[in-house]
Phi, psi and omega in degrees: 000132180270136174240139180256111183265000175228154177212170176264136178232137179273121184230153178285139176227156175241116181239120180053039178082002181250127178278130178223162174254125182228152177280136176222145181273130181225155173291141180300326181297341180270358185287330183077195185255353180272148179298150180272122185295314186283337180125165180217143181208168175291135181286343182268308186251354180068020177276168179290141180226161176246139180269133174242121179263148178292129184255329179229153184304324181268004180276178180295146179292166177305132180202172175241157174222153180295147177280334181243145179295323180302316177295319181297324181286334186250014184240140178304327181269000185284149178292326184255027185305132183252010172105349178235107182282139170207161181294152179303147177286341177229070184293147175273117181254000000 
């Protein structure tokens, strides 16, 4: 089973005095418990993901999983990956 321990998060940046929102890759463990304002997506296929936090010491570490089976089947990080990677049919931009 594949677990994705990193994801893309949209965060504010300031470039040349202009504020923009850009995607950056972060460890899932750094997300905390509050919702991410800018958005969160799979770093491989840019599809929607759900965050799973570790609940017990011997349980699985913090990770994300795809919301749709189709994304999971067509993504390098997907649990159901079938061997041909492609971008999500509904990417989070």
